mmJSON file of the N, C-alpha and C atoms, coordinates in Angstrom:
{"data_MODEL":{"atom_site":{
"group_PDB":["ATOM","ATOM","ATOM","ATOM","ATOM","ATOM","ATOM","ATOM","ATOM","ATOM","ATOM","ATOM","ATOM","ATOM","ATOM","ATOM","ATOM","ATOM","ATOM","ATOM","ATOM","ATOM","ATOM","ATOM","ATOM","ATOM","ATOM","ATOM","ATOM","ATOM","ATOM","ATOM","ATOM","ATOM","ATOM","ATOM","ATOM","ATOM","ATOM","ATOM","ATOM","ATOM","ATOM","ATOM","ATOM","ATOM","ATOM","ATOM","ATOM","ATOM","ATOM","ATOM","ATOM","ATOM","ATOM","ATOM","ATOM","ATOM","ATOM","ATOM","ATOM","ATOM","ATOM","ATOM","ATOM","ATOM","ATOM","ATOM","ATOM","ATOM","ATOM","ATOM","ATOM","ATOM","ATOM","ATOM","ATOM","ATOM","ATOM","ATOM","ATOM","ATOM","ATOM","ATOM","ATOM","ATOM","ATOM","ATOM","ATOM","ATOM","ATOM","ATOM","ATOM","ATOM","ATOM","ATOM","ATOM","ATOM","ATOM","ATOM","ATOM","ATOM","ATOM","ATOM","ATOM","ATOM","ATOM","ATOM","ATOM","ATOM","ATOM","ATOM","ATOM","ATOM","ATOM","ATOM","ATOM","ATOM","ATOM","ATOM","ATOM","ATOM","ATOM","ATOM","ATOM","ATOM","ATOM","ATOM","ATOM","ATOM","ATOM","ATOM","ATOM","ATOM","ATOM","ATOM","ATOM","ATOM","ATOM","ATOM","ATOM","ATOM","ATOM","ATOM","ATOM","ATOM","ATOM","ATOM","ATOM","ATOM","ATOM","ATOM","ATOM","ATOM","ATOM","ATOM","ATOM","ATOM","ATOM","ATOM","ATOM","ATOM","ATOM","ATOM","ATOM","ATOM","ATOM","ATOM","ATOM","ATOM","ATOM","ATOM","ATOM","ATOM","ATOM","ATOM","ATOM","ATOM","ATOM","ATOM","ATOM","ATOM","ATOM","ATOM","ATOM","ATOM","ATOM","ATOM","ATOM","ATOM","ATOM","ATOM","ATOM","ATOM","ATOM","ATOM","ATOM","ATOM","ATOM","ATOM","ATOM","ATOM","ATOM","ATOM","ATOM","ATOM","ATOM","ATOM","ATOM","ATOM","ATOM","ATOM","ATOM","ATOM","ATOM","ATOM","ATOM","ATOM","ATOM","ATOM","ATOM","ATOM","ATOM","ATOM","ATOM"],
"id":[1,2,3,4,5,6,7,8,9,10,11,12,13,14,15,16,17,18,19,20,21,22,23,24,25,26,27,28,29,30,31,32,33,34,35,36,37,38,39,40,41,42,43,44,45,46,47,48,49,50,51,52,53,54,55,56,57,58,59,60,61,62,63,64,65,66,67,68,69,70,71,72,73,74,75,76,77,78,79,80,81,82,83,84,85,86,87,88,89,90,91,92,93,94,95,96,97,98,99,100,101,102,103,104,105,106,107,108,109,110,111,112,113,114,115,116,117,118,119,120,121,122,123,124,125,126,127,128,129,130,131,132,133,134,135,136,137,138,139,140,141,142,143,144,145,146,147,148,149,150,151,152,153,154,155,156,157,158,159,160,161,162,163,164,165,166,167,168,169,170,171,172,173,174,175,176,177,178,179,180,181,182,183,184,185,186,187,188,189,190,191,192,193,194,195,196,197,198,199,200,201,202,203,204,205,206,207,208,209,210,211,212,213,214,215,216,217,218,219,220,221,222,223,224,225],
"type_symbol":["N","C","C","N","C","C","N","C","C","N","C","C","N","C","C","N","C","C","N","C","C","N","C","C","N","C","C","N","C","C","N","C","C","N","C","C","N","C","C","N","C","C","N","C","C","N","C","C","N","C","C","N","C","C","N","C","C","N","C","C","N","C","C","N","C","C","N","C","C","N","C","C","N","C","C","N","C","C","N","C","C","N","C","C","N","C","C","N","C","C","N","C","C","N","C","C","N","C","C","N","C","C","N","C","C","N","C","C","N","C","C","N","C","C","N","C","C","N","C","C","N","C","C","N","C","C","N","C","C","N","C","C","N","C","C","N","C","C","N","C","C","N","C","C","N","C","C","N","C","C","N","C","C","N","C","C","N","C","C","N","C","C","N","C","C","N","C","C","N","C","C","N","C","C","N","C","C","N","C","C","N","C","C","N","C","C","N","C","C","N","C","C","N","C","C","N","C","C","N","C","C","N","C","C","N","C","C","N","C","C","N","C","C","N","C","C","N","C","C","N","C","C","N","C","C"],
"label_atom_id":["N","CA","C","N","CA","C","N","CA","C","N","CA","C","N","CA","C","N","CA","C","N","CA","C","N","CA","C","N","CA","C","N","CA","C","N","CA","C","N","CA","C","N","CA","C","N","CA","C","N","CA","C","N","CA","C","N","CA","C","N","CA","C","N","CA","C","N","CA","C","N","CA","C","N","CA","C","N","CA","C","N","CA","C","N","CA","C","N","CA","C","N","CA","C","N","CA","C","N","CA","C","N","CA","C","N","CA","C","N","CA","C","N","CA","C","N","CA","C","N","CA","C","N","CA","C","N","CA","C","N","CA","C","N","CA","C","N","CA","C","N","CA","C","N","CA","C","N","CA","C","N","CA","C","N","CA","C","N","CA","C","N","CA","C","N","CA","C","N","CA","C","N","CA","C","N","CA","C","N","CA","C","N","CA","C","N","CA","C","N","CA","C","N","CA","C","N","CA","C","N","CA","C","N","CA","C","N","CA","C","N","CA","C","N","CA","C","N","CA","C","N","CA","C","N","CA","C","N","CA","C","N","CA","C","N","CA","C","N","CA","C","N","CA","C","N","CA","C","N","CA","C","N","CA","C","N","CA","C","N","CA","C"],
"label_alt_id":[null,null,null,null,null,null,null,null,null,null,null,null,null,null,null,null,null,null,null,null,null,null,null,null,null,null,null,null,null,null,null,null,null,null,null,null,null,null,null,null,null,null,null,null,null,null,null,null,null,null,null,null,null,null,null,null,null,null,null,null,null,null,null,null,null,null,null,null,null,null,null,null,null,null,null,null,null,null,null,null,null,null,null,null,null,null,null,null,null,null,null,null,null,null,null,null,null,null,null,null,null,null,null,null,null,null,null,null,null,null,null,null,null,null,null,null,null,null,null,null,null,null,null,null,null,null,null,null,null,null,null,null,null,null,null,null,null,null,null,null,null,null,null,null,null,null,null,null,null,null,null,null,null,null,null,null,null,null,null,null,null,null,null,null,null,null,null,null,null,null,null,null,null,null,null,null,null,null,null,null,null,null,null,null,null,null,null,null,null,null,null,null,null,null,null,null,null,null,null,null,null,null,null,null,null,null,null,null,null,null,null,null,null,null,null,null,null,null,null,null,null,null,null,null,null],
"label_comp_id":["MET","MET","MET","GLY","GLY","GLY","GLY","GLY","GLY","GLY","GLY","GLY","GLY","GLY","GLY","LYS","LYS","LYS","SER","SER","SER","TYR","TYR","TYR","LYS","LYS","LYS","ALA","ALA","ALA","PRO","PRO","PRO","GLU","GLU","GLU","PRO","PRO","PRO","PRO","PRO","PRO","ALA","ALA","ALA","PRO","PRO","PRO","PRO","PRO","PRO","ALA","ALA","ALA","PRO","PRO","PRO","PRO","PRO","PRO","ALA","ALA","ALA","ALA","ALA","ALA","ASP","ASP","ASP","GLU","GLU","GLU","VAL","VAL","VAL","ALA","ALA","ALA","GLU","GLU","GLU","GLN","GLN","GLN","GLU","GLU","GLU","ALA","ALA","ALA","LYS","LYS","LYS","ALA","ALA","ALA","VAL","VAL","VAL","GLN","GLN","GLN","ASP","ASP","ASP","ALA","ALA","ALA","ARG","ARG","ARG","GLU","GLU","GLU","ASP","ASP","ASP","ALA","ALA","ALA","ARG","ARG","ARG","ARG","ARG","ARG","ALA","ALA","ALA","ALA","ALA","ALA","LEU","LEU","LEU","ARG","ARG","ARG","ALA","ALA","ALA","ARG","ARG","ARG","GLY","GLY","GLY","ARG","ARG","ARG","GLN","GLN","GLN","GLY","GLY","GLY","THR","THR","THR","ILE","ILE","ILE","LEU","LEU","LEU","THR","THR","THR","GLY","GLY","GLY","ALA","ALA","ALA","LEU","LEU","LEU","GLY","GLY","GLY","VAL","VAL","VAL","PRO","PRO","PRO","GLY","GLY","GLY","THR","THR","THR","PRO","PRO","PRO","ASP","ASP","ASP","THR","THR","THR","GLN","GLN","GLN","ARG","ARG","ARG","LYS","LYS","LYS","THR","THR","THR","LEU","LEU","LEU","LEU","LEU","LEU","GLY","GLY","GLY","LEU","LEU","LEU"],
"label_asym_id":["A","A","A","A","A","A","A","A","A","A","A","A","A","A","A","A","A","A","A","A","A","A","A","A","A","A","A","A","A","A","A","A","A","A","A","A","A","A","A","A","A","A","A","A","A","A","A","A","A","A","A","A","A","A","A","A","A","A","A","A","A","A","A","A","A","A","A","A","A","A","A","A","A","A","A","A","A","A","A","A","A","A","A","A","A","A","A","A","A","A","A","A","A","A","A","A","A","A","A","A","A","A","A","A","A","A","A","A","A","A","A","A","A","A","A","A","A","A","A","A","A","A","A","A","A","A","A","A","A","A","A","A","A","A","A","A","A","A","A","A","A","A","A","A","A","A","A","A","A","A","A","A","A","A","A","A","A","A","A","A","A","A","A","A","A","A","A","A","A","A","A","A","A","A","A","A","A","A","A","A","A","A","A","A","A","A","A","A","A","A","A","A","A","A","A","A","A","A","A","A","A","A","A","A","A","A","A","A","A","A","A","A","A","A","A","A","A","A","A","A","A","A","A","A","A"],
"label_entity_id":["1","1","1","1","1","1","1","1","1","1","1","1","1","1","1","1","1","1","1","1","1","1","1","1","1","1","1","1","1","1","1","1","1","1","1","1","1","1","1","1","1","1","1","1","1","1","1","1","1","1","1","1","1","1","1","1","1","1","1","1","1","1","1","1","1","1","1","1","1","1","1","1","1","1","1","1","1","1","1","1","1","1","1","1","1","1","1","1","1","1","1","1","1","1","1","1","1","1","1","1","1","1","1","1","1","1","1","1","1","1","1","1","1","1","1","1","1","1","1","1","1","1","1","1","1","1","1","1","1","1","1","1","1","1","1","1","1","1","1","1","1","1","1","1","1","1","1","1","1","1","1","1","1","1","1","1","1","1","1","1","1","1","1","1","1","1","1","1","1","1","1","1","1","1","1","1","1","1","1","1","1","1","1","1","1","1","1","1","1","1","1","1","1","1","1","1","1","1","1","1","1","1","1","1","1","1","1","1","1","1","1","1","1","1","1","1","1","1","1","1","1","1","1","1","1"],
"label_seq_id":[1,1,1,2,2,2,3,3,3,4,4,4,5,5,5,6,6,6,7,7,7,8,8,8,9,9,9,10,10,10,11,11,11,12,12,12,13,13,13,14,14,14,15,15,15,16,16,16,17,17,17,18,18,18,19,19,19,20,20,20,21,21,21,22,22,22,23,23,23,24,24,24,25,25,25,26,26,26,27,27,27,28,28,28,29,29,29,30,30,30,31,31,31,32,32,32,33,33,33,34,34,34,35,35,35,36,36,36,37,37,37,38,38,38,39,39,39,40,40,40,41,41,41,42,42,42,43,43,43,44,44,44,45,45,45,46,46,46,47,47,47,48,48,48,49,49,49,50,50,50,51,51,51,52,52,52,53,53,53,54,54,54,55,55,55,56,56,56,57,57,57,58,58,58,59,59,59,60,60,60,61,61,61,62,62,62,63,63,63,64,64,64,65,65,65,66,66,66,67,67,67,68,68,68,69,69,69,70,70,70,71,71,71,72,72,72,73,73,73,74,74,74,75,75,75],
"pdbx_PDB_ins_code":[null,null,null,null,null,null,null,null,null,null,null,null,null,null,null,null,null,null,null,null,null,null,null,null,null,null,null,null,null,null,null,null,null,null,null,null,null,null,null,null,null,null,null,null,null,null,null,null,null,null,null,null,null,null,null,null,null,null,null,null,null,null,null,null,null,null,null,null,null,null,null,null,null,null,null,null,null,null,null,null,null,null,null,null,null,null,null,null,null,null,null,null,null,null,null,null,null,null,null,null,null,null,null,null,null,null,null,null,null,null,null,null,null,null,null,null,null,null,null,null,null,null,null,null,null,null,null,null,null,null,null,null,null,null,null,null,null,null,null,null,null,null,null,null,null,null,null,null,null,null,null,null,null,null,null,null,null,null,null,null,null,null,null,null,null,null,null,null,null,null,null,null,null,null,null,null,null,null,null,null,null,null,null,null,null,null,null,null,null,null,null,null,null,null,null,null,null,null,null,null,null,null,null,null,null,null,null,null,null,null,null,null,null,null,null,null,null,null,null,null,null,null,null,null,null],
"Cartn_x":[59.2,59.207,60.345,60.976,62.043,61.527,61.372,60.808,61.863,61.45,62.35,62.478,62.956,63.105,64.291,64.425,65.527,66.837,67.887,69.193,69.848,70.695,71.359,72.647,72.872,74.111,74.775,75.999,76.721,77.077,77.036,77.411,78.899,79.25,80.651,81.418,82.659,83.446,83.731,83.902,84.172,85.515,85.611,86.844,87.939,89.195,90.291,90.425,90.9,91.045,92.093,91.878,92.792,94.107,95.246,96.524,96.562,97.28,97.34,98.053,97.681,98.281,99.734,100.517,101.933,102.104,101.2,101.289,101.094,100.15,99.894,101.098,101.724,102.896,104.038,104.245,105.316,105.064,103.804,103.477,103.73,103.359,103.564,105.054,105.857,107.302,107.918,107.49,108.021,107.656,106.45,106.031,106.831,107.104,107.882,109.31,109.909,111.27,111.277,110.281,110.199,110.011,109.175,108.97,110.256,111.008,112.258,113.28,113.347,114.269,113.889,112.593,112.128,112.437,112.243,112.565,114.054,114.9,116.346,116.742,116.109,116.404,116.014,114.847,114.404,115.325,115.77,116.681,118.005,118.495,119.742,119.575,118.422,118.184,118.116,117.487,117.418,118.81,119.617,120.964,121.827,121.655,122.442,122.107,120.882,120.472,121.122,121.514,122.145,123.662,124.229,125.672,126.425,125.912,126.609,126.625,125.794,125.74,126.666,127.247,128.139,129.541,130.054,131.334,132.496,132.223,133.293,133.156,134.239,134.228,134.181,134.492,134.476,135.592,136.66,137.791,137.726,136.675,136.548,136.881,137.206,137.504,138.868,138.946,140.237,141.133,142.431,143.382,143.9,144.744,145.324,144.442,144.368,143.53,144.166,143.372,143.827,143.893,145.086,145.221,145.921,146.467,147.149,146.141,146.277,145.388,146.062,145.28,145.804,146.081,147.105,147.424,146.603,146.749,146.01,146.354,147.591,148.029,147.699,147.157,146.759,147.843,148.952,150.048,149.824],
"Cartn_y":[154.367,153.104,152.908,153.744,153.525,153.734,152.697,152.788,152.693,152.652,152.577,151.155,150.276,148.881,148.643,147.429,147.089,147.07,147.51,147.472,146.107,145.676,144.38,144.548,143.654,143.661,142.293,142.305,141.058,140.377,139.03,138.332,138.493,138.458,138.609,137.329,137.455,136.248,135.477,134.166,133.383,133.778,133.62,133.963,132.958,133.384,132.44,131.428,130.231,129.221,129.642,129.203,129.553,128.804,129.402,128.694,127.512,126.442,125.286,125.639,124.944,125.177,124.698,125.196,124.838,123.339,122.731,121.299,120.499,120.933,120.238,120.346,121.504,121.709,120.816,120.745,119.912,118.436,118.0,116.611,116.312,117.231,117.04,116.962,117.82,117.804,116.506,116.065,114.82,113.638,113.622,112.537,112.574,113.77,113.891,113.376,113.698,113.228,111.713,111.179,109.732,109.021,109.564,108.967,109.007,110.102,110.214,109.185,108.99,107.992,106.586,106.305,104.989,104.76,105.772,105.66,105.409,106.1,105.911,104.501,103.995,102.643,101.609,101.795,100.858,100.893,102.083,102.205,101.497,101.619,100.952,99.431,98.94,97.501,96.986,97.748,97.336,97.338,98.335,98.413,97.275,96.919,95.835,94.51,94.338,93.111,92.936,94.014,93.943,93.984,94.035,94.174,93.02,91.811,90.66,90.62,91.393,91.367,92.383,93.262,94.278,93.676,93.593,92.929,93.9,95.173,96.147,97.222,97.941,99.055,100.356,101.428,102.746,102.889,102.098,102.183,101.153,100.374,99.377,97.988,97.1,95.712,95.651,95.02,94.923,93.877,94.025,93.06,93.489,92.627,92.925,92.362,93.026,92.526,91.32,90.41,89.216,89.541,89.947,90.401,89.392,88.309,87.321,86.303,85.965,84.974,83.606,82.59,81.223,80.813,80.007,79.48,78.222,77.694,76.476,75.314,75.287,74.201,74.496,75.629,75.933,76.519,77.001,77.591,79.02],
"Cartn_z":[79.934,80.549,81.505,81.903,82.859,84.254,84.931,86.254,87.33,88.485,89.633,90.106,89.242,89.607,90.53,90.941,91.839,91.061,91.703,91.067,91.333,90.384,90.5,91.281,92.223,92.997,92.797,92.266,92.004,93.318,93.329,94.565,94.844,96.09,96.486,96.15,95.724,95.427,96.715,96.606,97.816,98.425,99.714,100.434,100.069,99.994,99.693,100.825,100.498,101.549,102.573,103.771,104.86,104.66,104.993,104.864,105.832,105.477,106.369,107.666,108.705,110.015,109.999,110.938,111.018,111.253,112.018,112.278,110.995,110.158,108.905,107.976,107.934,107.076,107.55,108.855,109.402,109.089,109.184,108.872,107.401,106.522,105.084,104.755,105.377,105.133,105.648,106.824,107.39,106.498,105.969,105.079,103.781,103.255,102.022,102.236,103.367,103.675,103.817,104.507,104.695,103.35,102.481,101.158,100.329,100.411,99.663,100.16,101.465,102.023,101.564,101.556,101.135,99.652,98.829,97.401,97.192,97.952,97.829,98.259,99.302,99.782,98.732,98.13,97.098,95.882,95.503,94.36,94.653,95.888,96.262,96.226,96.658,96.619,95.183,94.298,92.891,92.264,92.581,92.018,92.547,93.79,94.372,93.697,93.269,92.608,91.249,90.597,89.278,89.361,90.532,90.696,90.048,90.108,89.56,88.043,87.394,85.936,85.292,86.07,85.526,85.411,84.197,83.971,83.854,83.657,83.51,84.573,84.785,85.705,84.944,85.626,84.997,83.971,84.109,83.189,82.066,82.001,80.951,81.457,80.538,80.881,81.573,82.751,83.443,82.773,82.94,82.399,81.042,80.512,79.205,78.104,76.991,75.899,75.226,74.756,74.068,72.574,72.103,70.726,69.824,70.38,69.552,69.047,67.789,67.192,67.237,67.393,67.385,65.941,65.789,64.451,64.215,63.075,62.731,63.653,64.163,65.039,66.487,66.794,68.148,69.007,68.441,69.216,69.51],
"occupancy":[1.0,1.0,1.0,1.0,1.0,1.0,1.0,1.0,1.0,1.0,1.0,1.0,1.0,1.0,1.0,1.0,1.0,1.0,1.0,1.0,1.0,1.0,1.0,1.0,1.0,1.0,1.0,1.0,1.0,1.0,1.0,1.0,1.0,1.0,1.0,1.0,1.0,1.0,1.0,1.0,1.0,1.0,1.0,1.0,1.0,1.0,1.0,1.0,1.0,1.0,1.0,1.0,1.0,1.0,1.0,1.0,1.0,1.0,1.0,1.0,1.0,1.0,1.0,1.0,1.0,1.0,1.0,1.0,1.0,1.0,1.0,1.0,1.0,1.0,1.0,1.0,1.0,1.0,1.0,1.0,1.0,1.0,1.0,1.0,1.0,1.0,1.0,1.0,1.0,1.0,1.0,1.0,1.0,1.0,1.0,1.0,1.0,1.0,1.0,1.0,1.0,1.0,1.0,1.0,1.0,1.0,1.0,1.0,1.0,1.0,1.0,1.0,1.0,1.0,1.0,1.0,1.0,1.0,1.0,1.0,1.0,1.0,1.0,1.0,1.0,1.0,1.0,1.0,1.0,1.0,1.0,1.0,1.0,1.0,1.0,1.0,1.0,1.0,1.0,1.0,1.0,1.0,1.0,1.0,1.0,1.0,1.0,1.0,1.0,1.0,1.0,1.0,1.0,1.0,1.0,1.0,1.0,1.0,1.0,1.0,1.0,1.0,1.0,1.0,1.0,1.0,1.0,1.0,1.0,1.0,1.0,1.0,1.0,1.0,1.0,1.0,1.0,1.0,1.0,1.0,1.0,1.0,1.0,1.0,1.0,1.0,1.0,1.0,1.0,1.0,1.0,1.0,1.0,1.0,1.0,1.0,1.0,1.0,1.0,1.0,1.0,1.0,1.0,1.0,1.0,1.0,1.0,1.0,1.0,1.0,1.0,1.0,1.0,1.0,1.0,1.0,1.0,1.0,1.0,1.0,1.0,1.0,1.0,1.0,1.0],
"B_iso_or_equiv":[0.0,0.0,0.0,0.0,0.0,0.0,0.0,0.0,0.0,0.0,0.0,0.0,0.0,0.0,0.0,0.0,0.0,0.0,0.0,0.0,0.0,0.0,0.0,0.0,0.0,0.0,0.0,0.0,0.0,0.0,0.0,0.0,0.0,0.0,0.0,0.0,0.0,0.0,0.0,0.0,0.0,0.0,0.0,0.0,0.0,0.0,0.0,0.0,0.0,0.0,0.0,0.0,0.0,0.0,0.0,0.0,0.0,0.0,0.0,0.0,0.0,0.0,0.0,0.0,0.0,0.0,0.0,0.0,0.0,0.0,0.0,0.0,0.0,0.0,0.0,0.0,0.0,0.0,0.0,0.0,0.0,0.0,0.0,0.0,0.0,0.0,0.0,0.0,0.0,0.0,0.0,0.0,0.0,0.0,0.0,0.0,0.0,0.0,0.0,0.0,0.0,0.0,0.0,0.0,0.0,0.0,0.0,0.0,0.0,0.0,0.0,0.0,0.0,0.0,0.0,0.0,0.0,0.0,0.0,0.0,0.0,0.0,0.0,0.0,0.0,0.0,0.0,0.0,0.0,0.0,0.0,0.0,0.0,0.0,0.0,0.0,0.0,0.0,0.0,0.0,0.0,0.0,0.0,0.0,0.0,0.0,0.0,0.0,0.0,0.0,0.0,0.0,0.0,0.0,0.0,0.0,0.0,0.0,0.0,0.0,0.0,0.0,0.0,0.0,0.0,0.0,0.0,0.0,0.0,0.0,0.0,0.0,0.0,0.0,0.0,0.0,0.0,0.0,0.0,0.0,0.0,0.0,0.0,0.0,0.0,0.0,0.0,0.0,0.0,0.0,0.0,0.0,0.0,0.0,0.0,0.0,0.0,0.0,0.0,0.0,0.0,0.0,0.0,0.0,0.0,0.0,0.0,0.0,0.0,0.0,0.0,0.0,0.0,0.0,0.0,0.0,0.0,0.0,0.0,0.0,0.0,0.0,0.0,0.0,0.0],
"pdbx_formal_charge":[null,null,null,null,null,null,null,null,null,null,null,null,null,null,null,null,null,null,null,null,null,null,null,null,null,null,null,null,null,null,null,null,null,null,null,null,null,null,null,null,null,null,null,null,null,null,null,null,null,null,null,null,null,null,null,null,null,null,null,null,null,null,null,null,null,null,null,null,null,null,null,null,null,null,null,null,null,null,null,null,null,null,null,null,null,null,null,null,null,null,null,null,null,null,null,null,null,null,null,null,null,null,null,null,null,null,null,null,null,null,null,null,null,null,null,null,null,null,null,null,null,null,null,null,null,null,null,null,null,null,null,null,null,null,null,null,null,null,null,null,null,null,null,null,null,null,null,null,null,null,null,null,null,null,null,null,null,null,null,null,null,null,null,null,null,null,null,null,null,null,null,null,null,null,null,null,null,null,null,null,null,null,null,null,null,null,null,null,null,null,null,null,null,null,null,null,null,null,null,null,null,null,null,null,null,null,null,null,null,null,null,null,null,null,null,null,null,null,null,null,null,null,null,null,null],
"auth_seq_id":[1,1,1,2,2,2,3,3,3,4,4,4,5,5,5,6,6,6,7,7,7,8,8,8,9,9,9,10,10,10,11,11,11,12,12,12,13,13,13,14,14,14,15,15,15,16,16,16,17,17,17,18,18,18,19,19,19,20,20,20,21,21,21,22,22,22,23,23,23,24,24,24,25,25,25,26,26,26,27,27,27,28,28,28,29,29,29,30,30,30,31,31,31,32,32,32,33,33,33,34,34,34,35,35,35,36,36,36,37,37,37,38,38,38,39,39,39,40,40,40,41,41,41,42,42,42,43,43,43,44,44,44,45,45,45,46,46,46,47,47,47,48,48,48,49,49,49,50,50,50,51,51,51,52,52,52,53,53,53,54,54,54,55,55,55,56,56,56,57,57,57,58,58,58,59,59,59,60,60,60,61,61,61,62,62,62,63,63,63,64,64,64,65,65,65,66,66,66,67,67,67,68,68,68,69,69,69,70,70,70,71,71,71,72,72,72,73,73,73,74,74,74,75,75,75],
"auth_comp_id":["MET","MET","MET","GLY","GLY","GLY","GLY","GLY","GLY","GLY","GLY","GLY","GLY","GLY","GLY","LYS","LYS","LYS","SER","SER","SER","TYR","TYR","TYR","LYS","LYS","LYS","ALA","ALA","ALA","PRO","PRO","PRO","GLU","GLU","GLU","PRO","PRO","PRO","PRO","PRO","PRO","ALA","ALA","ALA","PRO","PRO","PRO","PRO","PRO","PRO","ALA","ALA","ALA","PRO","PRO","PRO","PRO","PRO","PRO","ALA","ALA","ALA","ALA","ALA","ALA","ASP","ASP","ASP","GLU","GLU","GLU","VAL","VAL","VAL","ALA","ALA","ALA","GLU","GLU","GLU","GLN","GLN","GLN","GLU","GLU","GLU","ALA","ALA","ALA","LYS","LYS","LYS","ALA","ALA","ALA","VAL","VAL","VAL","GLN","GLN","GLN","ASP","ASP","ASP","ALA","ALA","ALA","ARG","ARG","ARG","GLU","GLU","GLU","ASP","ASP","ASP","ALA","ALA","ALA","ARG","ARG","ARG","ARG","ARG","ARG","ALA","ALA","ALA","ALA","ALA","ALA","LEU","LEU","LEU","ARG","ARG","ARG","ALA","ALA","ALA","ARG","ARG","ARG","GLY","GLY","GLY","ARG","ARG","ARG","GLN","GLN","GLN","GLY","GLY","GLY","THR","THR","THR","ILE","ILE","ILE","LEU","LEU","LEU","THR","THR","THR","GLY","GLY","GLY","ALA","ALA","ALA","LEU","LEU","LEU","GLY","GLY","GLY","VAL","VAL","VAL","PRO","PRO","PRO","GLY","GLY","GLY","THR","THR","THR","PRO","PRO","PRO","ASP","ASP","ASP","THR","THR","THR","GLN","GLN","GLN","ARG","ARG","ARG","LYS","LYS","LYS","THR","THR","THR","LEU","LEU","LEU","LEU","LEU","LEU","GLY","GLY","GLY","LEU","LEU","LEU"],
"auth_asym_id":["A","A","A","A","A","A","A","A","A","A","A","A","A","A","A","A","A","A","A","A","A","A","A","A","A","A","A","A","A","A","A","A","A","A","A","A","A","A","A","A","A","A","A","A","A","A","A","A","A","A","A","A","A","A","A","A","A","A","A","A","A","A","A","A","A","A","A","A","A","A","A","A","A","A","A","A","A","A","A","A","A","A","A","A","A","A","A","A","A","A","A","A","A","A","A","A","A","A","A","A","A","A","A","A","A","A","A","A","A","A","A","A","A","A","A","A","A","A","A","A","A","A","A","A","A","A","A","A","A","A","A","A","A","A","A","A","A","A","A","A","A","A","A","A","A","A","A","A","A","A","A","A","A","A","A","A","A","A","A","A","A","A","A","A","A","A","A","A","A","A","A","A","A","A","A","A","A","A","A","A","A","A","A","A","A","A","A","A","A","A","A","A","A","A","A","A","A","A","A","A","A","A","A","A","A","A","A","A","A","A","A","A","A","A","A","A","A","A","A","A","A","A","A","A","A"],
"auth_atom_id":["N","CA","C","N","CA","C","N","CA","C","N","CA","C","N","CA","C","N","CA","C","N","CA","C","N","CA","C","N","CA","C","N","CA","C","N","CA","C","N","CA","C","N","CA","C","N","CA","C","N","CA","C","N","CA","C","N","CA","C","N","CA","C","N","CA","C","N","CA","C","N","CA","C","N","CA","C","N","CA","C","N","CA","C","N","CA","C","N","CA","C","N","CA","C","N","CA","C","N","CA","C","N","CA","C","N","CA","C","N","CA","C","N","CA","C","N","CA","C","N","CA","C","N","CA","C","N","CA","C","N","CA","C","N","CA","C","N","CA","C","N","CA","C","N","CA","C","N","CA","C","N","CA","C","N","CA","C","N","CA","C","N","CA","C","N","CA","C","N","CA","C","N","CA","C","N","CA","C","N","CA","C","N","CA","C","N","CA","C","N","CA","C","N","CA","C","N","CA","C","N","CA","C","N","CA","C","N","CA","C","N","CA","C","N","CA","C","N","CA","C","N","CA","C","N","CA","C","N","CA","C","N","CA","C","N","CA","C","N","CA","C","N","CA","C","N","CA","C","N","CA","C","N","CA","C","N","CA","C","N","CA","C"],
"pdbx_PDB_model_num":[1,1,1,1,1,1,1,1,1,1,1,1,1,1,1,1,1,1,1,1,1,1,1,1,1,1,1,1,1,1,1,1,1,1,1,1,1,1,1,1,1,1,1,1,1,1,1,1,1,1,1,1,1,1,1,1,1,1,1,1,1,1,1,1,1,1,1,1,1,1,1,1,1,1,1,1,1,1,1,1,1,1,1,1,1,1,1,1,1,1,1,1,1,1,1,1,1,1,1,1,1,1,1,1,1,1,1,1,1,1,1,1,1,1,1,1,1,1,1,1,1,1,1,1,1,1,1,1,1,1,1,1,1,1,1,1,1,1,1,1,1,1,1,1,1,1,1,1,1,1,1,1,1,1,1,1,1,1,1,1,1,1,1,1,1,1,1,1,1,1,1,1,1,1,1,1,1,1,1,1,1,1,1,1,1,1,1,1,1,1,1,1,1,1,1,1,1,1,1,1,1,1,1,1,1,1,1,1,1,1,1,1,1,1,1,1,1,1,1,1,1,1,1,1,1]
}}}
């Protein structure tokens, strides 16, 4: 029963996608830089809004500490 039938040929795999053009790459990079600048600007605006709520600096509370207790008479 072995006849001369047709042989099977596997289909060729699809071709890989073409690399993006130089213009497209430049546009993508420019958009990424612009987005990063916008994000930094927004972060600075948010930080500026909270500036008034920060009561201490990097070194802690400024001034001398209040370590004396008041007496019963308020002296």
